[in-house]
Structures are given as structure tokens and as C-alpha cells.
C-alpha angles and dihedrals in degrees: 000000000000146000122310113286095025093115103260094139095042095047092042092052092049093045091052091050092049096046102027088233116143116256129207127185117214091213087074089064098058117113122242088250092056091046093052090046092053092044088056088052093251112142118235116242130213090271093052092051097045097080091040093053092046091055092049091049090053090053090049091050089051089057096040093122094048137055116264135176116218127192107201133146090228087178099172131045093241089056091053090049091049091051096055100038106130095006108137098192122086110266122219117199124205120185113205102208130187140144125277096248095052093047093045089053090052090051091051089056097045116103130200098015126130093219110100114218085225087074097059093091091052089051092051089047093058098035112125106194111218118238089212132061128035125310114212126195106228092209089074119096116277089240093053090048090052093047091049091052094047091047091054098048 
């Protein structure tokens, strides 16, 4: 979990390759309306996110008996609770954390994504850092991040 541009999709994909565990990206579940809104630089509100979170939760429940890697912003505690409601498996949370400047630079270099870099500040503004799970500094090497996650799980 973490703000846009922190590396969730990259780390999730690499972790899936390394472990053989199925990976899903929450971005895939956004509605066309939400994607259009974000592309225009308009932040999503809780109502916009509600249907999206419910769809992801349904997917997580489908895989409740198996391991699954999910990349999702999950910026607020209530979003994280909604995501795992009814999930029977143990959930491990990894917070990919980095400073605004580094992530903003990453977003400037990202191509073909619906998330406008203008929205980064709004994500940092609503971010509720969990007091559980593992916090990972995104300036570390990808391999070190993957190894840290594998060691924990």
C-alpha cells in the first residue's frame, strides 16, 4: 500500500514472479468514471472509492483460501478495513513509503497512466499511515525490498 508512484505495481509484479503467487493491481478495478476524474486531476472522494474497494474485496474473498498479492493505495484505515472484510487468510500489510519529491519525480517520468501527478499532494494529505505491518523505504533497491517482504511472510 501507499500513494501513487511509490512502486506498488512494480514491487507486486516482481514479488509475484519471485514467489509464484498471483498478483492483482487495484488500478485495474477503477471505473472509467474514476479514471477520467483522476486523469483530469480531480481527487477521488470516499464515495468514488467505495464501489472500487467493494470490487477488490470481492476478489480478495474469492482467493481467501489461497495466497494473493494485492497492490492498492489503501490510503485510509477505513479503506484497509473494507478491503479485508470477510477475508479468512492472514493479511500482511507493507507500506511503501517515500518522500514527496522522489515520488513526484517518478510520476513525472511515468507514461500512459490515468493518475495525474497533480493528485499526489491530495493522496499525501489523506494518507493514514498504519501503525501495523512493515514500512518499507522505497529508495532501497527493488531486490532488497522483495527480499524484505519475502523474509517477513
